C-alpha positions as CSV (number, residue, x, y, z in Angstrom):
1,X,-2.0,-3.2,1.4
2,X,0.7,-1.1,-0.1
3,X,1.9,-4.0,-2.3
4,X,-1.6,-4.5,-3.4
5,X,-2.1,-0.9,-4.3
6,X,1.1,-0.9,-6.4
7,X,0.2,-4.2,-8.0
8,X,-3.2,-2.8,-9.1
9,X,-2.0,0.6,-10.1
10,X,0.7,-0.7,-12.4
11,X,-1.3,-3.7,-13.6
12,X,1.5,-6.1,-12.8
13,X,1.4,-9.8,-13.7
14,X,2.9,-10.7,-10.3
15,X,4.7,-9.1,-7.4
16,X,7.7,-10.8,-5.8
17,X,8.7,-10.2,-2.2
18,X,12.4,-10.7,-1.6
19,X,13.6,-11.0,2.0
20,X,17.2,-9.9,2.3
21,X,19.7,-12.5,3.1
22,X,22.3,-10.3,4.8
23,X,21.1,-6.7,4.9
24,X,24.2,-4.6,4.4
25,X,22.7,-1.6,6.2
26,X,21.9,-3.4,9.5
27,X,24.5,-4.4,12.1
28,X,24.8,-8.2,12.4
29,X,22.9,-9.7,15.3
30,X,20.1,-7.1,15.1
31,X,18.1,-8.9,12.4
32,X,16.1,-12.1,12.7
33,X,17.8,-14.9,10.7
34,X,17.0,-14.9,7.0
35,X,15.2,-18.3,7.0
36,X,12.9,-17.1,9.8
37,X,12.1,-13.9,8.0
38,X,11.5,-15.9,4.8
39,X,9.0,-18.1,6.7
40,X,7.2,-15.0,8.0
41,X,6.9,-13.4,4.6
42,X,5.6,-16.7,3.2
43,X,3.0,-16.9,5.9
44,X,1.9,-13.3,5.3
45,X,1.4,-13.8,1.6
46,X,-0.3,-17.2,1.8
47,X,-3.5,-17.3,-0.2
48,X,-2.9,-14.2,-2.3
49,X,-2.2,-15.3,-5.9
50,X,-0.8,-11.9,-6.9
51,X,2.2,-12.3,-4.6
52,X,5.1,-14.7,-4.5
53,X,8.2,-15.0,-2.2
54,X,11.6,-15.3,-3.9
55,X,14.3,-16.9,-1.8
56,X,17.3,-16.0,-3.9
57,X,18.6,-13.6,-1.4
58,X,18.3,-16.0,1.5
59,X,20.2,-18.7,-0.5
60,X,23.0,-16.3,-1.5
61,X,26.0,-15.6,0.8
62,X,27.3,-12.2,1.5
63,X,25.6,-8.8,1.6
64,X,22.2,-8.4,-0.1
65,X,22.6,-5.6,-2.6
66,X,19.6,-4.6,-4.7
67,X,21.7,-4.6,-7.9
68,X,22.7,-8.2,-7.4
69,X,19.2,-9.2,-6.7
70,X,17.9,-7.5,-9.9
71,X,20.7,-9.2,-12.0
72,X,19.7,-12.6,-10.6
73,X,16.0,-11.9,-11.2
74,X,16.8,-10.8,-14.8
75,X,18.4,-14.2,-15.4
76,X,15.4,-16.1,-13.8
77,X,12.7,-14.0,-15.6
78,X,14.3,-13.3,-19.0
79,X,12.1,-11.0,-21.1
80,X,10.2,-9.6,-18.2
81,X,10.1,-5.9,-17.3
82,X,11.3,-5.6,-13.7
83,X,10.0,-2.9,-11.3
84,X,11.6,-2.2,-8.0
85,X,9.2,-0.8,-5.4
86,X,10.7,1.4,-2.7
87,X,9.3,3.9,-0.2
88,X,9.7,7.6,-0.5
89,X,12.1,7.5,2.5
90,X,14.4,5.2,0.6
91,X,14.0,7.2,-2.6
92,X,15.4,10.2,-0.8
93,X,18.7,8.3,-0.3
94,X,18.6,6.2,-3.4
95,X,21.8,7.9,-4.9
96,X,23.7,6.4,-1.9
97,X,22.8,2.8,-2.9
98,X,25.3,0.4,-4.4
99,X,25.5,0.8,-8.3
100,X,22.4,2.9,-8.8
101,X,23.0,3.5,-12.5
102,X,22.9,-0.3,-13.0
103,X,19.8,-0.6,-11.0
104,X,18.1,1.9,-13.3
105,X,19.3,-0.1,-16.3
106,X,17.7,-3.3,-14.9
107,X,14.4,-2.0,-13.5
108,X,12.0,0.9,-13.3
109,X,12.0,2.2,-9.8
110,X,8.5,2.6,-8.3
111,X,8.3,5.1,-5.5
112,X,5.4,4.7,-3.1
113,X,4.2,8.0,-1.9
114,X,2.6,7.4,1.5
115,X,2.0,10.9,2.8
116,X,-1.8,10.4,2.8
117,X,-2.1,12.9,-0.1
118,X,-1.6,12.8,-3.8
119,X,1.9,13.9,-4.7
120,X,2.7,16.3,-7.5
121,X,1.5,15.0,-10.8
122,X,-1.5,13.1,-9.3
123,X,-4.0,16.0,-9.8
124,X,-6.0,14.1,-12.4
125,X,-6.7,11.3,-9.9
126,X,-4.4,8.8,-11.6
127,X,-2.5,6.9,-8.9
128,X,0.6,6.7,-11.1
129,X,2.9,9.4,-12.5
130,X,6.1,8.8,-14.4
131,X,9.5,10.4,-14.6
132,X,12.0,9.7,-17.5
133,X,15.6,10.2,-18.2
134,X,16.9,10.1,-21.8
135,X,13.4,9.0,-22.9
136,X,13.5,5.9,-20.7
137,X,11.1,5.5,-17.9
138,X,13.3,5.4,-14.7
139,X,10.8,6.2,-12.0
140,X,7.1,5.8,-11.4
141,X,5.4,7.3,-8.4
142,X,2.4,5.5,-7.0
143,X,0.1,6.8,-4.4
144,X,-0.8,4.1,-1.9
145,X,-2.8,4.0,1.3
146,X,-0.7,4.9,4.3
147,X,-0.1,1.9,6.7
148,X,1.4,3.4,9.8
149,X,3.0,0.3,11.2
150,X,6.8,-0.2,11.2
151,X,8.9,-3.3,11.8
152,X,10.6,-1.4,14.6
153,X,7.3,-0.8,16.4
154,X,6.4,-4.5,16.1
155,X,9.7,-5.6,17.5
156,X,9.5,-3.0,20.3
157,X,6.0,-4.1,21.3
158,X,7.1,-7.8,21.3
159,X,10.1,-6.9,23.4
160,X,7.9,-5.1,25.9
161,X,5.4,-8.0,26.1
162,X,2.7,-6.1,24.3
163,X,0.3,-7.5,21.6
164,X,0.9,-7.2,17.9
165,X,-2.6,-8.4,17.0
166,X,-3.9,-6.5,14.0
167,X,-0.5,-5.0,13.3
168,X,0.6,-8.1,11.3
169,X,-1.3,-10.9,9.6
170,X,-2.6,-13.4,12.1
171,X,-0.5,-16.2,10.6
172,X,2.6,-14.1,11.2
173,X,1.6,-13.3,14.8
174,X,1.1,-16.9,15.6
175,X,4.5,-18.0,14.2
176,X,6.3,-15.2,16.1
177,X,4.6,-15.9,19.4
178,X,4.8,-19.7,19.2
179,X,8.5,-19.5,18.5
180,X,9.2,-16.6,20.8
181,X,10.9,-14.7,18.0
182,X,11.8,-11.1,18.8
183,X,10.7,-11.6,22.4
184,X,13.5,-11.0,24.9
185,X,13.7,-12.3,28.4
């Protein structure tokens, strides 16, 4: 739902989902293998023409840094304006990311405000507000519906033998349950 809100608010041509190959911020062994995550994302997006899955991260070796992904996408989609959508939680620590200045050269950062209220600058009812540095748009803030489901909660429920029905798309739930992914014991 959040991706749909951003897609519509910014009137994007398409939205790419990029599963990380080797997330640099997660300890090894704590993340489902990249090929499996890719399969889950593909299943979740099936049938929605606005969305595509890009597997460049999964095919690349080494840590998945956003700047490397954006550079690869710039090569693949020459002439396209790139937007990087992140949550407000990640925006709060954005300056700690690898090569943030280069990220801002490559893409406009779209910050999803998910507090259930309009953030500052949304008083006119417009779901998008913009921030610039040196005359260049560097950040856009999009108000999106709050979806209070986390991957951590889904994994914990599965580990405890509880249902994840309605928390993830049905196609994703079936794949996880048939393959016993995330389910311990």
